[in-house]
DSSP file (Angstrom, degrees, kcal/mol; ACC not computed):
  #  RESIDUE AA STRUCTURE BP1 BP2  ACC     N-H-->O    O-->H-N    N-H-->O    O-->H-N    TCO  KAPPA ALPHA  PHI   PSI    X-CA   Y-CA   Z-CA
    1    1 A M              0   0    0      0, 0.0     2,-0.1     0, 0.0    23,-0.0   0.000 360.0 360.0 360.0 131.9  -23.1   14.8    4.3
    2    2 A K        -     0   0    0      1,-0.1     2,-0.3     3,-0.0    22,-0.0  -0.383 360.0-114.5 -73.4 154.5  -26.2   15.6    2.2
    3    3 A H        -     0   0    0     -2,-0.1    -1,-0.1     1,-0.1     3,-0.1  -0.685  31.1-104.7 -90.4 146.7  -26.3   18.7    0.2
    4    4 A F    >   -     0   0    0     -2,-0.3     3,-0.8     1,-0.1    -1,-0.1  -0.518  43.7-109.5 -67.6 127.4  -28.7   21.5    1.0
    5    5 A P  T 3  S+     0   0    0      0, 0.0     4,-0.1     0, 0.0     3,-0.1  -0.290 100.1  14.5 -60.4 143.4  -31.5   21.4   -1.6
    6    6 A F  T >  S-     0   0    0      1,-0.1     3,-2.4     2,-0.1     4,-0.3   0.893  90.8-152.9  60.3  42.4  -31.5   24.3   -4.0
    7    7 A E  T <  S+     0   0    0     -3,-0.8    -1,-0.1     1,-0.3    -4,-0.0  -0.138  75.3  25.3 -47.0 134.5  -28.0   25.2   -3.1
    8    8 A G  T 3  S+     0   0    0      2,-0.3    -1,-0.3    -3,-0.1    -2,-0.1   0.183  99.5  88.7  95.0 -17.0  -27.4   28.9   -3.6
    9    9 A R  S <  S+     0   0    0     -3,-2.4     2,-0.3    -4,-0.1    -2,-0.1   0.639  84.6  54.5 -87.6 -13.5  -31.0   30.0   -3.3
   10   10 A Y  S    S-     0   0    0     -4,-0.3    -2,-0.3     1,-0.0     2,-0.1  -0.851  83.4-115.3-120.9 154.3  -30.9   30.5    0.4
   11   11 A D     >  -     0   0    0     -2,-0.3     4,-2.1     1,-0.1     3,-0.2  -0.294  40.7 -95.6 -80.0 173.7  -28.7   32.6    2.7
   12   12 A I  H  > S+     0   0    0      1,-0.2     4,-2.6     2,-0.2     5,-0.2   0.852 122.6  54.7 -60.8 -38.6  -26.4   31.0    5.3
   13   13 A D  H  > S+     0   0    0      1,-0.2     4,-2.1     2,-0.2    -1,-0.2   0.898 109.3  47.5 -64.6 -39.9  -28.8   31.3    8.2
   14   14 A E  H  > S+     0   0    0     -3,-0.2     4,-2.3     2,-0.2    -1,-0.2   0.895 112.2  50.0 -66.9 -39.2  -31.5   29.5    6.2
   15   15 A R  H  X S+     0   0    0     -4,-2.1     4,-2.6     2,-0.2    -2,-0.2   0.924 111.4  48.2 -65.2 -43.9  -29.1   26.7    5.3
   16   16 A L  H  X S+     0   0    0     -4,-2.6     4,-2.6     1,-0.2    -1,-0.2   0.890 110.8  51.5 -63.3 -38.9  -27.9   26.3    8.9
   17   17 A A  H  X S+     0   0    0     -4,-2.1     4,-2.4     2,-0.2    -1,-0.2   0.913 110.4  49.1 -63.5 -42.1  -31.5   26.2   10.1
   18   18 A Y  H  X S+     0   0    0     -4,-2.3     4,-1.8     2,-0.2    -2,-0.2   0.934 112.5  47.4 -60.9 -47.1  -32.3   23.5    7.5
   19   19 A Q  H  <>S+     0   0    0     -4,-2.6     5,-2.6     1,-0.2    58,-0.3   0.899 111.8  50.6 -63.3 -40.7  -29.2   21.4    8.6
   20   20 A K  H ><5S+     0   0    0     -4,-2.6     3,-1.2     1,-0.2    -1,-0.2   0.927 111.0  47.9 -63.3 -45.1  -30.1   21.8   12.2
   21   21 A L  H 3<5S+     0   0    0     -4,-2.4    -1,-0.2     1,-0.3    -2,-0.2   0.818 115.7  45.3 -64.9 -30.3  -33.7   20.6   11.6
   22   22 A N  T 3<5S-     0   0    0     -4,-1.8    -1,-0.3    -5,-0.2    -2,-0.2   0.190 110.0-118.5-102.0  16.2  -32.5   17.7    9.6
   23   23 A D  T < 5 +     0   0    0     -3,-1.2    -3,-0.2     1,-0.2    -4,-0.1   0.794  58.5 156.6  54.3  32.7  -29.7   16.6   12.0
   24   24 A E      < -     0   0    0     -5,-2.6    53,-0.4    -6,-0.2    -1,-0.2  -0.708  49.1-104.6 -88.1 140.2  -27.0   17.2    9.4
   25   25 A P        -     0   0    0      0, 0.0     2,-0.4     0, 0.0    51,-0.2  -0.375  35.2-163.1 -63.3 139.3  -23.5   17.9   10.6
   26   26 A V  E     -A   75   0A   0     49,-2.4    49,-2.5    -2,-0.1     2,-0.3  -0.990   7.9-144.9-127.6 122.3  -22.4   21.5   10.3
   27   27 A F  E     -A   74   0A   0     -2,-0.4     2,-0.4    47,-0.2    47,-0.2  -0.668  14.6-166.9 -85.1 141.4  -18.7   22.6   10.5
   28   28 A H  E     -A   73   0A   0     45,-2.7    45,-1.9    -2,-0.3     2,-0.3  -0.966   6.3-178.2-126.0 145.0  -17.9   25.9   12.2
   29   29 A Q  E     +A   72   0A   0     -2,-0.4     2,-0.3    43,-0.2    43,-0.2  -0.956  12.1 153.9-147.7 122.7  -14.5   27.6   12.0
   30   30 A K  E     -A   71   0A   0     41,-2.4    41,-3.4    -2,-0.3     2,-0.1  -0.999  40.0-119.9-149.2 147.5  -13.5   30.9   13.7
   31   31 A A  E >>  -A   70   0A   0     -2,-0.3     3,-1.5    39,-0.2     4,-0.8  -0.470  46.1-102.5 -72.8 158.9  -10.5   32.7   14.9
   32   32 A F  G >4 S+     0   0    0     37,-1.1     3,-1.2    34,-0.3    35,-0.1   0.892 122.3  54.3 -52.3 -45.6  -10.6   33.4   18.7
   33   33 A Q  G 34 S+     0   0    0     34,-0.3    -1,-0.3     1,-0.3    34,-0.0   0.693 105.5  55.0 -66.7 -18.4  -11.6   37.1   18.1
   34   34 A E  G <4 S+     0   0    0     -3,-1.5    -1,-0.3     2,-0.1    -2,-0.2   0.634  83.7 106.3 -88.0 -15.8  -14.5   36.0   16.0
   35   35 A L    <<  -     0   0    0     -3,-1.2     2,-0.1    -4,-0.8    -3,-0.0  -0.378  68.0-131.3 -66.6 138.3  -16.1   33.7   18.6
   36   36 A T     >  -     0   0    0      1,-0.1     4,-2.6    -2,-0.1     5,-0.2  -0.433  27.6-107.5 -77.0 165.3  -19.2   35.0   20.3
   37   37 A V  H  > S+     0   0    0      1,-0.2     4,-2.6     2,-0.2     5,-0.2   0.915 122.2  50.2 -59.7 -42.9  -19.4   34.8   24.1
   38   38 A D  H  > S+     0   0    0      2,-0.2     4,-2.3     1,-0.2    -1,-0.2   0.893 110.5  48.9 -65.0 -40.0  -21.8   31.9   23.8
   39   39 A E  H  > S+     0   0    0      2,-0.2     4,-2.5     1,-0.2     5,-0.2   0.939 112.6  47.7 -64.2 -46.5  -19.7   30.0   21.3
   40   40 A L  H  X S+     0   0    0     -4,-2.6     4,-2.6     1,-0.2     5,-0.3   0.928 111.7  50.7 -59.8 -45.5  -16.6   30.4   23.5
   41   41 A Y  H  X S+     0   0    0     -4,-2.6     4,-2.6    -5,-0.2    -1,-0.2   0.927 111.1  48.3 -57.9 -46.6  -18.5   29.3   26.6
   42   42 A E  H  X S+     0   0    0     -4,-2.3     4,-2.4     2,-0.2    -1,-0.2   0.904 111.8  48.7 -64.7 -41.8  -19.8   26.2   24.8
   43   43 A L  H  X S+     0   0    0     -4,-2.5     4,-2.3     1,-0.2    -1,-0.2   0.929 115.2  44.3 -64.1 -44.2  -16.4   25.2   23.5
   44   44 A L  H  X S+     0   0    0     -4,-2.6     4,-2.4    -5,-0.2    -2,-0.2   0.864 111.7  54.3 -68.1 -35.1  -14.8   25.6   26.9
   45   45 A R  H  X S+     0   0    0     -4,-2.6     4,-2.7    -5,-0.3    -2,-0.2   0.932 110.6  45.1 -62.8 -46.0  -17.7   23.8   28.6
   46   46 A V  H  X S+     0   0    0     -4,-2.4     4,-2.3     2,-0.2     5,-0.3   0.913 112.2  51.9 -65.5 -42.6  -17.3   20.8   26.3
   47   47 A R  H  X>S+     0   0    0     -4,-2.3     4,-2.6     1,-0.2     5,-0.6   0.927 113.5  44.3 -59.4 -44.4  -13.5   20.8   26.8
   48   48 A S  I  X>S+     0   0    0     -4,-2.4     5,-2.2     1,-0.2     4,-1.4   0.910 110.7  54.9 -66.3 -42.4  -13.9   20.8   30.6
   49   49 A E  I  <>S+     0   0    0     -4,-2.7     5,-2.6     3,-0.2    -2,-0.2   0.902 120.3  30.4 -57.2 -43.3  -16.6   18.2   30.5
   50   50 A V  I  <>S+     0   0    0     -4,-2.3     5,-1.7     3,-0.2    -2,-0.2   0.955 127.7  34.8 -84.0 -54.6  -14.4   15.7   28.6
   51   51 A F  I  <5S+     0   0    0     -4,-2.6     6,-0.7    -5,-0.3    -3,-0.2   0.874 130.8  26.2 -75.0 -37.2  -10.9   16.5   29.7
   52   52 A V  I  <XS+     0   0    0     -4,-1.4     5,-0.9    -5,-0.6     4,-0.2   0.928 132.5  26.7 -92.0 -53.0  -11.5   17.5   33.3
   53   53 A V  I > <S+     0   0    0     -5,-2.2     3,-0.7     3,-0.2    -3,-0.2   0.981 126.7  38.1 -78.6 -58.7  -14.6   15.7   34.4
   54   54 A E  I 3 <S+     0   0    0     -5,-2.6    -3,-0.2     1,-0.2    -4,-0.2   0.900 126.9  36.5 -62.8 -42.8  -14.9   12.6   32.2
   55   55 A Q  T 3 <S-     0   0    0     -5,-1.7    -1,-0.2    -6,-0.1    -2,-0.2   0.430 102.2-132.3 -91.7   1.7  -11.1   11.9   32.2
   56   56 A N  T < 5 +     0   0    0     -3,-0.7     2,-0.5    -4,-0.2    -3,-0.2   0.909  57.0 143.2  49.7  50.7  -10.7   13.0   35.8
   57   57 A C      < -     0   0    0     -5,-0.9     2,-0.7    -6,-0.7    -1,-0.2  -0.950  41.8-154.4-128.4 111.1   -7.7   15.1   34.9
   58   58 A V        +     0   0    0     -2,-0.5     2,-0.3    -3,-0.1    -6,-0.1  -0.755  38.3 140.8 -84.8 118.6   -7.1   18.4   36.6
   59   59 A Y        -     0   0    0     -2,-0.7     2,-1.2     0, 0.0     3,-0.2  -0.959  60.5 -93.3-152.1 166.2   -5.1   20.6   34.2
   60   60 A Q        +     0   0    0     -2,-0.3    -2,-0.0     1,-0.2    98,-0.0  -0.712  40.9 172.9 -88.2  93.8   -4.8   24.1   33.0
   61   61 A D        +     0   0    0     -2,-1.2     2,-1.6     1,-0.2    -1,-0.2   0.899  66.7  71.2 -68.6 -41.5   -6.9   24.2   29.9
   62   62 A L        +     0   0    0      1,-0.2    -1,-0.2    -3,-0.2   -18,-0.0  -0.598  61.0 157.3 -81.4  90.4   -6.7   27.9   29.4
   63   63 A D        -     0   0    0     -2,-1.6    -1,-0.2     0, 0.0    -2,-0.1   0.317  61.3-104.0-103.1   5.4   -3.0   27.9   28.3
   64   64 A G  S    S+     0   0    0     -3,-0.1     4,-0.2     1,-0.0     3,-0.1   0.418 100.4  97.4  87.0  -2.8   -2.8   31.2   26.4
   65   65 A D    >>  +     0   0    0      1,-0.2     3,-1.1     2,-0.1     4,-0.6   0.679  61.5  77.3 -91.0 -19.0   -2.8   29.5   23.0
   66   66 A D  G >4 S+     0   0    0      1,-0.2     3,-1.1     2,-0.2   -34,-0.3   0.861  85.3  62.4 -59.7 -36.4   -6.5   29.9   22.2
   67   67 A Q  G 34 S+     0   0    0      1,-0.3   -34,-0.3    -3,-0.1    -1,-0.2   0.768 110.4  38.4 -64.2 -25.7   -6.1   33.5   21.2
   68   68 A E  G <4 S+     0   0    0     -3,-1.1    -1,-0.3    -4,-0.2    -2,-0.2   0.462 104.4  93.0 -99.5  -3.7   -3.8   32.7   18.3
   69   69 A S  S << S-     0   0    0     -3,-1.1   -37,-1.1    -4,-0.6     2,-0.5  -0.428  73.0-123.2 -95.7 162.2   -5.7   29.5   17.2
   70   70 A I  E     -AB  31  86A   0     16,-2.5    16,-2.6   -39,-0.2     2,-0.5  -0.916  30.8-144.9 -98.7 127.7   -8.4   28.7   14.8
   71   71 A H  E     -AB  30  85A   0    -41,-3.4   -41,-2.4    -2,-0.5     2,-0.4  -0.820  16.8-172.2-101.7 130.7  -11.3   27.0   16.6
   72   72 A L  E     +AB  29  84A   0     12,-2.8    12,-2.2    -2,-0.5     2,-0.3  -0.940   8.4 167.4-121.6 139.9  -13.2   24.3   14.8
   73   73 A W  E     -AB  28  83A   0    -45,-1.9   -45,-2.7    -2,-0.4     2,-0.5  -0.993  22.7-145.6-151.9 153.9  -16.4   22.5   15.9
   74   74 A L  E     -AB  27  82A   0      8,-2.7     7,-3.2    -2,-0.3     8,-1.2  -0.967  18.2-166.8-119.3 127.8  -19.0   20.3   14.4
   75   75 A T  E     -AB  26  80A   0    -49,-2.5   -49,-2.4    -2,-0.5     2,-0.4  -0.892  11.5-168.1-117.1 149.4  -22.6   20.5   15.4
   76   76 A V  E >  S- B   0  79A   0      3,-2.2     3,-2.0    -2,-0.4   -56,-0.1  -0.992  84.9  -9.6-130.6 125.0  -25.5   18.1   14.9
   77   77 A A  T 3  S-     0   0    0    -53,-0.4   -57,-0.1    -2,-0.4     3,-0.1   0.840 132.0 -56.1  53.6  35.4  -29.0   19.5   15.7
   78   78 A G  T 3  S+     0   0    0      1,-0.2     2,-0.4   -52,-0.0    -1,-0.3   0.411 113.8 116.9  83.0  -2.5  -27.3   22.5   17.3
   79   79 A N  E <  S-B   76   0A   0     -3,-2.0    -3,-2.2     1,-0.0     2,-0.4  -0.826  70.9-115.5-103.0 137.7  -25.2   20.3   19.7
   80   80 A V  E     +B   75   0A   0     -2,-0.4    -5,-0.3    -5,-0.2     3,-0.1  -0.558  38.6 167.0 -68.9 122.8  -21.4   20.2   19.6
   81   81 A V  E     +     0   0A   0     -7,-3.2    23,-2.1    -2,-0.4    24,-1.0   0.534  65.9   9.0-113.4 -13.8  -20.3   16.7   18.7
   82   82 A A  E     +BC  74 103A   0     -8,-1.2    -8,-2.7    21,-0.3    -1,-0.4  -0.972  62.9 174.4-160.8 152.0  -16.6   17.3   17.9
   83   83 A L  E     +BC  73 102A   0     19,-2.2    19,-2.4    -2,-0.3     2,-0.3  -0.985   3.8 165.8-155.6 163.7  -14.1   20.1   18.3
   84   84 A A  E     -B   72   0A   0    -12,-2.2   -12,-2.8    -2,-0.3     2,-0.4  -0.961  23.1-133.8-164.8 166.2  -10.4   20.9   17.8
   85   85 A R  E     -BC  71  99A   0     14,-2.5    14,-2.5    -2,-0.3     2,-0.6  -0.990   9.5-146.7-131.0 146.7   -8.1   23.9   17.6
   86   86 A V  E     -BC  70  98A   0    -16,-2.6   -16,-2.5    -2,-0.4    12,-0.2  -0.957  17.4-160.3-113.1 119.4   -5.4   24.6   15.1
   87   87 A C  E     - C   0  97A   0     10,-3.0    10,-2.2    -2,-0.6   -18,-0.1  -0.817  17.1-120.7-102.9 136.5   -2.4   26.5   16.6
   88   88 A P    >   -     0   0    0      0, 0.0     3,-1.6     0, 0.0     5,-0.4  -0.298  46.5 -78.4 -67.8 159.3    0.1   28.3   14.5
   89   89 A A  T 3  S+     0   0    0      1,-0.2     6,-0.2    37,-0.2     5,-0.2  -0.267 117.5  28.7 -55.0 141.2    3.8   27.4   14.6
   90   90 A G  T 3  S+     0   0    0      3,-2.0    -1,-0.2     5,-0.3     4,-0.2   0.456 104.7  80.9  85.8   1.2    5.6   28.7   17.7
   91   91 A T  S <  S-     0   0    0     -3,-1.6    -2,-0.1     2,-0.6    -1,-0.1   0.697 111.5  -2.5 -99.0 -92.1    2.5   28.8   19.9
   92   92 A H  S    S+     0   0    0     -4,-0.4     2,-0.3   -27,-0.1    -3,-0.1   0.892 140.5   5.1 -69.3 -38.5    1.7   25.4   21.5
   93   93 A M  S    S-     0   0    0      2,-0.4    -3,-2.0    -5,-0.4    -2,-0.6  -0.851  81.3-101.4-137.3 172.2    4.4   23.6   19.6
   94   94 A Q  S    S+     0   0    0     -2,-0.3     2,-0.1    -5,-0.2    -4,-0.1   0.911 108.3  42.7 -64.3 -41.9    7.3   24.5   17.3
   95   95 A Q  S    S-     0   0    0     -6,-0.2    -2,-0.4     1,-0.2    -5,-0.3  -0.461 113.1 -72.7 -93.4 170.4    5.4   23.4   14.3
   96   96 A V  E     - d   0 131A   0     34,-0.6    36,-2.4    -7,-0.2     2,-0.3  -0.406  64.3-166.6 -56.0 139.9    1.7   24.0   13.4
   97   97 A S  E     -Cd  87 132A   0    -10,-2.2   -10,-3.0    34,-0.2     2,-0.4  -0.933  24.4-144.6-137.0 158.9   -0.3   21.8   15.8
   98   98 A I  E     +C   86   0A   0     34,-1.4    36,-0.4    -2,-0.3     2,-0.3  -0.979  35.6 152.4-119.8 134.2   -3.8   20.5   16.3
   99   99 A G  E     +C   85   0A   0    -14,-2.5   -14,-2.5    -2,-0.4     3,-0.1  -0.885  39.1  54.1-151.3-178.0   -5.0   20.0   19.8
  100  100 A R  E     +     0   0A   0     -2,-0.3     2,-0.5     1,-0.2    -1,-0.1   0.865  67.2 177.6  52.5  40.9   -8.0   19.9   22.2
  101  101 A V  E     +     0   0A   0     -3,-0.1     2,-0.4   -17,-0.1   -17,-0.2  -0.636   4.9 166.3 -79.5 122.8   -9.5   17.2   19.9
  102  102 A I  E     -C   83   0A   0    -19,-2.4   -19,-2.2    -2,-0.5     2,-0.4  -0.993  26.6-169.3-139.5 141.9  -12.8   16.0   21.3
  103  103 A T  E     -C   82   0A   0     -2,-0.4   -21,-0.3   -21,-0.2     3,-0.2  -0.999   2.7-171.2-124.4 134.5  -15.8   14.0   20.2
  104  104 A T  S    S+     0   0    0    -23,-2.1     2,-0.5    -2,-0.4   -22,-0.1   0.631  84.1  48.4 -96.2 -16.4  -18.8   13.9   22.4
  105  105 A E  S >  S-     0   0    0    -24,-1.0     3,-0.7     0, 0.0     5,-0.4  -0.868  84.6-159.9-124.2  95.7  -20.6   11.2   20.4
  106  106 A R  T 3   +     0   0    0     -2,-0.5    -2,-0.0     1,-0.2     0, 0.0  -0.348  64.7  32.1 -79.0 154.8  -18.1    8.4   19.7
  107  107 A G  T 3  S+     0   0    0     -2,-0.1    -1,-0.2     1,-0.0     0, 0.0   0.548  90.9  94.4  82.7   8.4  -18.3    5.8   17.0
  108  108 A K  S <  S-     0   0    0     -3,-0.7    -2,-0.1     0, 0.0    -1,-0.0   0.370  97.7-109.5-112.3   2.7  -20.1    8.0   14.5
  109  109 A G  S  > S+     0   0    0     -4,-0.1     4,-2.2     3,-0.0     5,-0.2   0.482  82.3 123.3  85.8   2.3  -17.0    9.2   12.5
  110  110 A Y  H  > S+     0   0    0     -5,-0.4     4,-2.5     1,-0.2     5,-0.1   0.876  71.5  53.5 -66.8 -36.5  -17.2   12.8   13.8
  111  111 A G  H  > S+     0   0    0      2,-0.2     4,-2.5    -6,-0.2    -1,-0.2   0.913 110.1  46.8 -63.6 -43.0  -13.7   12.7   15.2
  112  112 A K  H  > S+     0   0    0      2,-0.2     4,-2.6     1,-0.2     5,-0.3   0.918 112.0  50.6 -66.3 -43.0  -12.2   11.6   11.9
  113  113 A Q  H  X S+     0   0    0     -4,-2.2     4,-2.2     1,-0.2    -2,-0.2   0.921 111.5  49.4 -57.8 -43.1  -14.2   14.3   10.1
  114  114 A M  H  X S+     0   0    0     -4,-2.5     4,-2.8     2,-0.2    -2,-0.2   0.928 111.2  47.8 -64.0 -45.6  -12.9   16.9   12.5
  115  115 A M  H  X S+     0   0    0     -4,-2.5     4,-2.4     2,-0.2    -2,-0.2   0.919 112.0  48.9 -64.2 -43.0   -9.3   15.8   12.2
  116  116 A L  H  X S+     0   0    0     -4,-2.6     4,-1.7     1,-0.2    -1,-0.2   0.900 113.8  47.4 -62.6 -39.4   -9.4   15.7    8.4
  117  117 A H  H  X S+     0   0    0     -4,-2.2     4,-2.4    -5,-0.3    -2,-0.2   0.909 110.3  52.4 -66.2 -42.3  -11.0   19.2    8.4
  118  118 A A  H  X S+     0   0    0     -4,-2.8     4,-2.5     1,-0.2    -2,-0.2   0.881 106.8  52.9 -63.1 -38.6   -8.3   20.4   10.9
  119  119 A I  H  X S+     0   0    0     -4,-2.4     4,-1.9     2,-0.2    -1,-0.2   0.919 110.3  47.9 -62.2 -43.3   -5.5   19.2    8.7
  120  120 A E  H  X S+     0   0    0     -4,-1.7     4,-2.7     1,-0.2    -2,-0.2   0.908 111.4  50.0 -63.8 -41.7   -7.0   21.2    5.8
  121  121 A V  H  X>S+     0   0    0     -4,-2.4     4,-3.3     2,-0.2     5,-0.6   0.905 107.9  53.8 -63.6 -41.1   -7.4   24.3    7.9
  122  122 A A  H  X5S+     0   0    0     -4,-2.5     6,-1.7     1,-0.2     4,-1.4   0.900 112.8  44.3 -60.0 -40.5   -3.8   24.0    9.1
  123  123 A K  H  X5S+     0   0    0     -4,-1.9     4,-1.0     4,-0.2    -2,-0.2   0.933 120.0  40.4 -68.4 -45.8   -2.7   23.9    5.4
  124  124 A E  H  <5S+     0   0    0     -4,-2.7    -2,-0.2     2,-0.2    -3,-0.2   0.927 125.4  31.5 -71.1 -46.9   -5.0   26.7    4.3
  125  125 A R  H  <5S+     0   0    0     -4,-3.3    -3,-0.2    -5,-0.2    -2,-0.1   0.808 135.2  23.0 -85.8 -30.9   -4.6   29.1    7.3
  126  126 A F  H  <<S-     0   0    0     -4,-1.4   -37,-0.2    -5,-0.6    -3,-0.2   0.260  94.8-122.7-123.1  11.0   -1.0   28.5    8.4
  127  127 A C     <  -     0   0    0     -4,-1.0    -4,-0.2    -6,-0.2    -3,-0.1   0.850  43.4-167.8  50.8  39.3    0.6   27.0    5.2
  128  128 A A        +     0   0    0     -6,-1.7    -1,-0.2     1,-0.2     3,-0.1  -0.336  30.9 171.1 -64.6 133.4    1.5   23.9    7.2
  129  129 A K  S    S+     0   0    0      1,-0.4    40,-3.2    -2,-0.1     2,-0.3   0.511  80.2  25.8-107.8 -20.3    3.9   21.4    5.7
  130  130 A Q  E     - E   0 168A   0     38,-0.2   -34,-0.6    39,-0.2     2,-0.4  -0.994  69.1-163.8-142.9 140.1    4.2   19.5    8.9
  131  131 A I  E     -dE  96 167A   0     36,-2.4    36,-2.2    -2,-0.3     2,-0.3  -0.994   6.6-162.4-127.8 133.3    1.6   19.2   11.7
  132  132 A D  E     -dE  97 166A   0    -36,-2.4   -34,-1.4    -2,-0.4     2,-0.3  -0.841   7.2-177.1-111.6 150.9    2.4   17.9   15.2
  133  133 A I  E     - E   0 165A   0     32,-2.3    32,-2.4    -2,-0.3     2,-0.7  -0.973  27.4-136.8-138.5 155.6    0.1   16.7   17.9
  134  134 A E  E     - E   0 164A   0    -36,-0.4     2,-0.3    -2,-0.3    30,-0.2  -0.923  38.3-169.4-109.2 101.1    0.5   15.5   21.5
  135  135 A A  E     - E   0 163A   0     28,-2.7    28,-2.4    -2,-0.7     2,-0.2  -0.691  29.2-111.2 -98.4 140.9   -1.8   12.5   21.5
  136  136 A Q  E >   - E   0 162A   0     -2,-0.3     3,-2.2    26,-0.2    26,-0.3  -0.539  37.0-122.1 -62.7 134.3   -3.1   10.5   24.4
  137  137 A E  G >  S+     0   0    0     24,-2.6     3,-1.7     1,-0.3     4,-0.2   0.822 108.5  60.0 -54.8 -37.8   -1.3    7.2   23.9
  138  138 A Y  G 3  S+     0   0    0     23,-0.3     3,-0.4     1,-0.3    -1,-0.3   0.757 101.3  56.7 -63.0 -22.5   -4.5    5.1   23.8
  139  139 A A  G <> S+     0   0    0     -3,-2.2     4,-1.9     1,-0.2     3,-0.4   0.281  71.4 110.7 -93.1  10.3   -5.7    7.2   20.7
  140  140 A K  H <> S+     0   0    0     -3,-1.7     4,-2.4     1,-0.2     5,-0.2   0.898  76.6  51.0 -52.4 -47.7   -2.6    6.4   18.6
  141  141 A G  H  > S+     0   0    0     -3,-0.4     4,-1.6     1,-0.2    -1,-0.2   0.870 107.2  54.1 -60.5 -38.7   -4.5    4.2   16.2
  142  142 A F  H  4 S+     0   0    0     -3,-0.4     4,-0.4     1,-0.2    -1,-0.2   0.943 111.5  43.7 -60.7 -48.1   -7.1    6.9   15.6
  143  143 A Y  H ><>S+     0   0    0     -4,-1.9     5,-2.2     1,-0.2     3,-1.0   0.840 109.8  56.4 -70.2 -32.3   -4.5    9.5   14.7
  144  144 A E  H ><5S+     0   0    0     -4,-2.4     3,-1.6    -5,-0.2    -1,-0.2   0.848  97.4  64.8 -63.7 -31.9   -2.7    6.9   12.5
  145  145 A S  T 3<5S+     0   0    0     -4,-1.6    -1,-0.2     1,-0.3    -2,-0.2   0.695 104.9  44.3 -66.4 -17.6   -5.9    6.5   10.6
  146  146 A V  T < 5S-     0   0    0     -3,-1.0    -1,-0.3    -4,-0.4    -2,-0.2   0.253 132.2 -87.7-109.7  10.8   -5.7   10.1    9.4
  147  147 A G  T < 5S+     0   0    0     -3,-1.6    21,-0.3     1,-0.3    -3,-0.2   0.381  79.2 136.4 109.4  -4.2   -2.0    9.9    8.5
  148  148 A F      < -     0   0    0     -5,-2.2     2,-0.4    19,-0.1    -1,-0.3  -0.468  34.6-157.6 -77.4 150.1   -0.1   10.8   11.7
  149  149 A K  E     -F  166   0A   0     17,-2.5    17,-2.7    -2,-0.1     2,-0.1  -0.972  28.5-100.9-126.2 142.6    3.0    8.8   12.7
  150  150 A Q  E     +F  165   0A   0     -2,-0.4    15,-0.3    15,-0.2     3,-0.1  -0.387  39.1 174.1 -61.4 133.8    4.5    8.5   16.2
  151  151 A S        +     0   0    0     13,-3.2     2,-0.3     2,-0.1    14,-0.2   0.194  56.8  36.8-129.9  14.1    7.5   10.7   16.5
  152  152 A S  S    S-     0   0    0     12,-0.7     2,-0.1     3,-0.0     3,-0.1  -0.971  80.7 -98.4-153.4 167.6    8.4   10.4   20.2
  153  153 A E        -     0   0    0     -2,-0.3    11,-0.4     1,-0.1     2,-0.1  -0.383  62.3 -75.3 -76.4 168.0    8.6    8.0   23.1
  154  154 A T        +     0   0    0      9,-0.1     2,-0.3    -2,-0.1     9,-0.2  -0.429  56.8 178.3 -65.3 139.0    5.8    8.0   25.6
  155  155 A F  E     -G  162   0A   0      7,-2.6     7,-3.4    -2,-0.1     2,-0.4  -0.966  29.7-111.0-139.1 157.0    5.8   10.9   28.0
  156  156 A M  E     +G  161   0A   0     -2,-0.3     2,-0.4     5,-0.2     7,-0.0  -0.749  31.7 177.5 -91.6 133.2    3.5   11.9   30.8
  157  157 A L  E >  S-G  160   0A   0      3,-2.2     3,-1.6    -2,-0.4    -2,-0.0  -0.965  75.5 -16.9-135.8 117.2    1.4   15.1   30.4
  158  158 A D  T 3  S-     0   0    0     -2,-0.4  -100,-0.1     1,-0.3    -1,-0.0   0.842 127.6 -55.6  55.3  35.5   -1.0   16.0   33.1
  159  159 A G  T 3  S+     0   0    0      1,-0.2    -1,-0.3  -102,-0.1    -3,-0.1   0.561 118.2 106.0  79.3   8.8   -0.8   12.5   34.5
  160  160 A I  E <  S- G   0 157A   0     -3,-1.6    -3,-2.2  -103,-0.0    -1,-0.2  -0.976  76.8-111.0-123.7 133.0   -1.8   10.8   31.2
  161  161 A P  E     + G   0 156A   0      0, 0.0   -24,-2.6     0, 0.0   -23,-0.3  -0.433  45.7 176.2 -63.1 129.5    0.6    8.9   28.9
  162  162 A H  E     -EG 136 155A   0     -7,-3.4    -7,-2.6   -26,-0.3     2,-0.3  -0.858  19.3-158.5-128.5 162.7    1.0   10.9   25.6
  163  163 A I  E     -E  135   0A   0    -28,-2.4   -28,-2.7    -2,-0.3     2,-0.4  -0.987  23.4-120.6-136.7 148.4    3.1   10.6   22.5
  164  164 A R  E     -E  134   0A   0    -11,-0.4   -13,-3.2    -2,-0.3   -12,-0.7  -0.734  33.0-170.7 -83.8 138.2    4.0   13.2   19.9
  165  165 A M  E     -EF 133 150A   0    -32,-2.4   -32,-2.3    -2,-0.4     2,-0.4  -0.964   2.8-163.5-131.3 149.8    2.8   12.4   16.5
  166  166 A T  E     -EF 132 149A   0    -17,-2.7   -17,-2.5    -2,-0.3     2,-0.4  -0.970  10.3-165.5-135.7 144.4    3.6   14.1   13.2
  167  167 A I  E     -E  131   0A   0    -36,-2.2   -36,-2.4    -2,-0.4     2,-0.5  -1.000  12.2-151.7-126.6 133.1    2.1   14.3    9.7
  168  168 A N  E      E  130   0A   0     -2,-0.4   -38,-0.2   -21,-0.3   -39,-0.0  -0.903 360.0 360.0-102.7 130.3    4.1   15.6    6.7
  169  169 A I              0   0    0    -40,-3.2   -39,-0.2    -2,-0.5    -1,-0.1   0.406 360.0 360.0-104.8 360.0    1.9   17.2    4.1
């Protein structure tokens, strides 16, 4: 990612406008209560587009964990290209977990950037020493590339083979 010229001379809105005009990736991070209605709508729209429509999987996305989670998304030219949520221990899973990981533009490294950022957020916001995920089995190699290791046998979740994966920090 390029650095904004004259860093420190412009406010955050000017920097975001510069990044948007120049197609530079911009990370966003908010607790549920901080999300605007439009941000929440866009995150839920992308989640539905990928998990329900693209993967043809009917499931209950609104599971009650969003309210306690930190929501992360990456935009390029104002469009969401990746997202994830970081859940505190005791919500979605016993340990701190990362879920709802999506990239809308595959093959550009956005998913890996998002996962590495999510791991840092889990450490910073929830003091994570261990992070668990429920990964779709086909994505095992992707999650291994950022340090996760398989920690369960295959199980079915919403009609799709999944595995639990863990990273110890």
